[in-house]
C-alpha positions, 0 to 999 in steps of 0.5 A: 891290819894296824892294831890302832884299828882293832883298839876299841875304847870302852871308856869316853874322854871328855876335854874341859870345853866339853867336845868328844873330839880334840881340838882342830889345828886352825893355822890354814884359816889364820894364814889366809885371813892374813893374805886377805888383810895385806890384799885389802890394804893394797888395794886401799894404798893404791886407790889413794895414790891413784886419786893424785892422778886424775889432772888434765894435761896441757902443752906445757910440762904440768897440769893445767887446773881451771879454778872453777869446781865441780862440787869444789871444798866446802859446803855450798849452801843451795840458793833459792830459785830466781827468775833471770833478769832481762838484759837493759837496752842499748842506752843503759848498756856500760862499756869499760874504761881503762885509767892509766896507771900512777907511776910506776913505783919500785918494789924494794921494798914497794912504797907509793902504794896502798896497804894490803887491808886498803886494797882488800877494803876497796876491792872486795865489794866488787867481788861476787861469788858464782854458783851454777846449777848444771845437769850432773851436779854444782860448779862454783867460781869468782866474779867482777862487778863491771858496772853499777847497773848490774853487769859482772866479768867472769870466766867463760869456763865457770859458766859453761853448761849451767842451767841456772846461775846465782850470784851472792853479793858481799852484803849477803844478797843472792840474785839470778843472773843472765848471761849477756856473752861468752867467749870460750876463745878468750875464756871471758863471760859477761853476765847481768843481775837485775841490781842497780847500785853494785860497787864496780871495780877500777880497771888498771891498764896492764899494758903497763906491768912490769915483772915484779910489780906487787899483786894480790888475788881475791877470789873463793879458793875451793868453794863459796865456803871460803869467799873473799879468801885475799893471796898476794904476790908479784907479777912473775912474768907477762905475755906469757903464751900458754897452750890449753885446748888447742888454742894459745893465751897470752897471760899475766903469770902471778906466783899470788896463790890460785884454786880451784874456785878463783876462776873469774875473781880478780888479780889487783896492783898495789893501787887496787886496780883489777889488772887481769881475771884469773883464769888457771894455775899449773899443778903436777904430781909427776914429781915429788917436789910438785909445782907451787906459784904459777897462776895466770891471768887474762890481761885487762887490756884483753878483758876490755877488748872482749867485755865491750864486745860481748855487752854491745853484740853478745859475741866477738866479731870474727870468731869462726864457728861451724854452725853445729853441735854433737858428741863423742861416738862412744867405744860401745858404738864404735865396736858393736855397730861399727861406727867410726870415731867422731862427732856424732851431730846431734844439731845444726842450723845449717841443714843443707850441708851437714844434717843430724846424725851425720858424723863429723871425722875431720876439717881440714885432715884435723882429727876431730871426735869432741866438740872441744877438738872441733872448737881447736880445730877451727882456732886458727881460721877466721870467719869466712874461710873455707874448709874441708870436712870429711863426713860419715853418712849412711855407711859412706864417707863424703868429703865436703867444702864449708864456709865457716860463719861468724860467732853470733850470727 
């Protein structure tokens, strides 16, 4: 036997810390703590980088960033709940007027126009801040005064799904707004507030623009806390075709800085005339350089065409629609209830063909799974066009023909 096992201790040994046992080797615990620190650091680094890759893609390189902002930067003070006003009768409805642009001036440097300070002083009373209450939060954007008696223009996506709309005027008044009409294809909407003393903006004719014309943008980048911000630049391109949500928009391109919250605000020429309504910018984190100076505005000529119809009839003639609304079939329902991927119909005005609880699968061979995809599928057609729809009902698939109706009818 090992002699160490037979050795008996007859005296006690005490250590300075009072323990009767020698200190233990804690090297393994230290190594474990170091490993945990490395893992936690890696998780934090990954989460930080992943936040830069959450922007939707469009048909050209880069990312469309609509300038409305769900909980955009800054603190939005809650506005008092006010009842929405009634829209005036037809005799009080305004019409936009496009005034001829003064003689164009060369930018070498540009002379003959107004100073930046004068442009701001002229236009800022016609710029409003818009805050929308949504079912799942808030969004904000910018608007432009159309008439003295309460009509405003902004982007349709700014007020999309809004349950309540509040407008903050330059003089500090907060007013409830009603939707007169909205057109998602042009991304324009007209609002109404109960006021008779607004300062309408002067709109210029965008068809006279030239690349290189000096412009400024005024709006609420990152939210109401930075409202009334002005940035300057030039017209970078005209008649720029940009594809988004399955449709092509013809826009004015500018390098004037636009950010989240600028949507619906004015793009203004050197004479203080609004020649466009800002709608989106391009940005990307796909490369280390990023993308800057790619903003886009809806030309004032398009704005007039759409706004006049929205004011007089509440919709734009010729826009095709299917009188249905629906929601995406979730992956849970697809996997466990064996429902096909499509648009689950929650409501319909035409109960003879498409019924609630039907699943719309395609339109003329174009797959449909969301309301946005349905709108995109209808974009290339006109009201009155006959299309072929594939439906799923009671575990069976059907093919039927539908007549597209006109929006607003």
